[in-house]
N, C-alpha and C positions, 0 to 999 in steps of 0.2 A: 503493499499499499504506500509505503514511503516514497518510493520513485514515480509511481503514478500520481500521487498528490502533488509532488515538487514540480513535476512537468506539466500538470494541468494548472497549476499556479502560474507558471512561467507562460502559458499560452493566455491566460488572462492578463498577465502583466504585459504582454505584447499587444494585446487588443485595447488595452486601456490607453496607451500612448503617454503613460506617466514617466516622468525622468528618474524615478526611483531606481536604485540599484536592483537589477534583476537577481543578482546572487543573493541579495538579501531576502527577497520574495522567496525565491528557491529554498534557502535555509530556513526561514520561519515555517513554510509548509512542511518541511521534512522534519524539523523539531516537533512541531505540533502532534503529528502521527506518531513519532518515536515516543515523545513523552506521555501520550495517551495510552500507548501500548505496554510501555515498560516504565512506569512512573518512579520505581526504585532506582532507576539509572539516570533520571533526568538531571539531579544536581551535579554529580561528579562526571558525568559524560556528555550528555546532550548539551546542557547549558555551556559547559566550557567550549564545545564545538561552535555553538551558535555564536557565543561572544567573541570568538576568532574572527567570525566571518562579518559581524555587524559592528565592530567596535568603533568604526569610522563614522557611523550615522549619528546624526542628531536625533532628539525625542520625535521631531515632526516626521522625519524619514522613517524612523521605525514603525510609527503609527501608521504611515502610508503603506509600507511594506507588509504589515500585518494585516491591513484591511483587504489586500489582495489575496495574501496567503491563506490566511485562517478559513474563509469560507470554501475554498478549495479542498483544504484538509478536511473541514468538517462534512462537506457534501460526501467525500469519499468514505469517511468512517461511517456515517449514516447509511450509506448505500450498501455497505457490508453487513448491516444488522440482519440476523437471521440468514447468513450465507451457509449455514450448516457446519461451520467449523467448531461449533461448541455443542452440536447434536450429541445425545447418548445414543449409542448404537450397542445392543446386546450381542455378543459375539462369543459363541462357544464351540470351539473345534472339538474334533474326536480325541480320544485319550492318546497320549503318548506313545508311539511305537505299536499302536493295535488298531489304528484306523484303516479304512479302505485303502487300497494301492492308489497313490497319486494325491490323496487327500491331504490338505494342510493340516498339520498338529502343532501344538506347542512343542518347542524344540528343548532337549535336555541341556543341562549344564555343560558349557564347553568353554575353555579358556577363562576369561575373566567375566563370562555371562553366566548368571544365574538360571536356573531352570525356570522356563518362561511361564508365566502365570496370566498374562494378558497379551492382547494383540494391539500393536500402536495403529492409531489413526484410522479406524474403519470408516469413521464419519467423513474422511477425506474423499471417499469415493462419490460422494453426493455434494461436494463443495461447489458453490457458485463460481463458474468460471468467468473471466472478463470478456473474451472473444468467441470461443469455440461452441458455446451453448452447453446444454446438459451432457454430462460424461456419458451417460446411458446411450443417448442418441449418436454421440460421436463414434462410441465403441461399435455401434451398428454400421457406421460408416467405413469403419477399418476393415470389415468382413472377417473371414475365417482364417486368413493368414496368420493373425496375431493370436495363437493359441500355443501353449506348451506341447510338445510332443509326447504322445500317450508313452507311459513308462515302458510298456512291454514290446513297443514298436521298435524298429532297428534304430531310428533316430533317438528315441528314448533311451534304449540301452547304451547307444554310444554317448549320450549326454551324461549318463551316470557313470560310465566307465571312465571318461575323461575327467570329470571333476574328482573321482575318486584317486586317480594318478596325479593330476596336477594341483587340486586344491587341498591335499592332505597337509597337516601340519609340519610333516617332515618329508617333503616330496624331492626326493633325488633329482628327479627329472627337470625340476625347476632351475633355471640359472640364478645366480645371485641377485642380478638386476630383477627377473620377474618374482623373486621371493620378496623383495622389498617393495614391489608395487603396490600390493594390497594396502599396506600401511601408508604408502605415499598418499594414496587417494581416499584412505578411509575418512579422515576428517572426523576425529574424536571430539568428546565434549571440550569445551572452552576454546575452540578454534573459531574461525569465521564460518565454519560448517562447509559443506561441499558447494552448496549454492553460492556462497560468497567467493569461493575461488575463482569463479568466472566474472564476477564483478572486478575483482582484482586483476585478473588477466586483462579484460576489456579495459580497464583504466590505464594500464600500462601500455597498451597498444595505441590508444587515441593520441594523435598529433597534438603538440602543444597548442597549436593554433585553432583546435576545435572550439567552436563557440558554446557557450553554456547550454543554449537551447538545443543544439544538436546533440551534446553529451546527455542531457537530461532526457531527450527523447529516445535515444538507443538504450540507456539505463532502464526506461519504463519498459520498453519492448523486451529487453531481457528479463526483467522481473515478472513481467506477465507471461511471457512464453515459459519461464520456468514453472510459475503456478499453474497455468491451464494444462501444460503436458503432464505435469505430476499428479493432477486430479484424474486425468485419463489413465495414467499408471496405476493409481491406487484403485480406481474403478476395476481394472483388469485384474489387480491383485485379489480383491475380494469378490470378483465375479468368477475366476478361474479357481481360486482356493487350492493352489497347487503346492505340493509339498517341498521343503528344504531338502537339499542334498544329504544333510546329516541324518534326516529322518529316512529318506530313501535307502541310504548305505546301511544304516544301523538295523533297520527293520527288515530290509530285503524284501524280495517278491519274487514270483515265478520268472525265471531267467537270470535272477540276481541273487547270489547268496548274501546273507547278513553278514556285516561285519561290526560288531558291537563296540569295537575299540577305535573306530574311525574318528579323527578329530579334524575340523576345519582349520585352516591357517589363521583365520581371524574369527572373532565372535560372530554368531549368526544373529541377525536382526530380528527383532520380534514381530514380524509380519510375513504374510505369504510371499512365496518365491517369484512368481511371474507377474509382470516383467521386472528386470532390474531397474528401480527407479534412479539409481545412480547413473545409469546409461539414458534413460529418458532426459534426465536433467542435463546430462552432457552433451546429448543430441540437439536438445533445444537451444542450449546455450551456445555451442559452437555454430549452430545455424543462423543464429542472430548475428554473431560477430561476422560470419562468412557474407551474409547478406549486406550487412552494413558497409563492409569493405569492398565488396563485389568480387572476391576471390578467396579461395582455399589456401592459397599459397602465402601464408603468413608464419613466420617463424615465431614461436613462442617459447620464452624461457621461464620456467615456473618452479617455485619451491613451495611446499605447504606449510602452514604453522606447525610448531613443534607438538607432538601429541605425546602425553605421558613422559615428557622430557626427551623424547626421542626427536632428534632433528634430521632433515634430509637434505642432501645437497641439491642444488637446482638441476633440473632436467630441461633439456632443449628438444624441441620437436620441429620438424621441417615444415608442418603444414597443420592446419587444424583437424584434419582427418586422423592423423596419426596421434594428436593428443586425445581426441574422444574416443578413438579405438582402445587406446591404453586405459582410460577410465573404465572402459567396459569390460576388459579382460582382467582388470584389478579384482573384480567381484568373482571372477571364475578362478583365479589363482588364490583367491582368499578362501575358496571352499563354500562360499554361501549362495552361489548362484550356479545354475547349469549353463553351459556355454550358449545355447540358444537365447537366453534372456538378454544378453548384452547386445547383439546386433539388433534384435527386434525392439528393445528399449531406444536405441539410437534412432532407428527409423521412425518410431513413434515421435520422439522429440523434434526431429527434424520437419515432419509434418505439421505438427502444431505450431512450430516456430514460423514456419512460412506464412501461415494464416495470420499470426499475430503481427508479423512484420508488416504484412499487406494492410491489415485491417483495424489496427488498434486505434488510429486517431478518429476513424468514422465510427467505431464502436463507442468510444468514450464521448464523442460530441453528440451522438444520437441518444445516448442513454440505452441502447440496445445491447449493452454488454452483459446482460443476465444479472446485472447487479441489484436489480429491483429500484434503480435510482429513479427511473422515469415514473414508476407507479407511485413512488413516494413524493413526487414532486420536487426531487432534489437536483436535477440536472439543470444547469444554468442555461437558458436559451438566449441567443444572440439576436 
């Protein structure tokens, strides 16, 4: 919401013809959303950042900037009321290692993850999107291509065999580079999180002469592409309810002997397997950057935040495809996804990102973004 509110505020600033500093309008809108969402962080974090941006303004200029910024922020916050993000969804999977073949089950304790007792974010399957409409309708548009391979099929058995070999905690077949890749892209707690990595990458790629308006627009496109694509990803997760590798391998099934001791390289997330939403996110994010610059041939050098006091040397990618492919395969090498889930997730993310890149402004300006803004009378008409 932060980037969308800031961008909408800048559009209002441009339309108003005022001479007040646009960066102040942008900052006040972002501050309002962030402080409303995370009030415990306002004084120490958000206020300090705002002060650094607006210190040169007098009281009259601050008031003028707020008069443009705050309504944009408030409209967006109000438009997301009842967006399903806080819905309670009762979800109870089959018992561990006793459920039907292929069915999602709570996963056992592995590494630093405790035995699973709840599933994360089932309500996100019904979250209101900004551009693409309801996830259920979008899923129908995707067709049957995007479904996990049946476990007993040739592709299904191949998927399990591959992750058994390469996603194991101690897989000798993995190179040292590939063994470090799951941790490189895991994005543990107290980092900027995986979505934030792509904002950092985009910020580092933008030329120094990029206008604030253009930068704000592409950041809003990136934010919305991430959200909308992830809603589709979460819908698919709770629509397919496919089991995780640790379940398939430890439980076994016809055609595949059980291995109760198999352990993935990283902790298994507490939600269904298909698709990899890491990959959905990466595909959407890379596609927005690709569309903005008009090429895939962008060299990216990146290092993630330190996780659990582990730091990683920067890695360099010759193009965006190489970067997004590595994020996808990181989940396979981590033993938490079957290999199919990565490429499928990337494809879903790219498809959603194209729609967002092409349609975001029209959706926001018309109130037809599915946010209920129009029905609440919250969209400002020109």
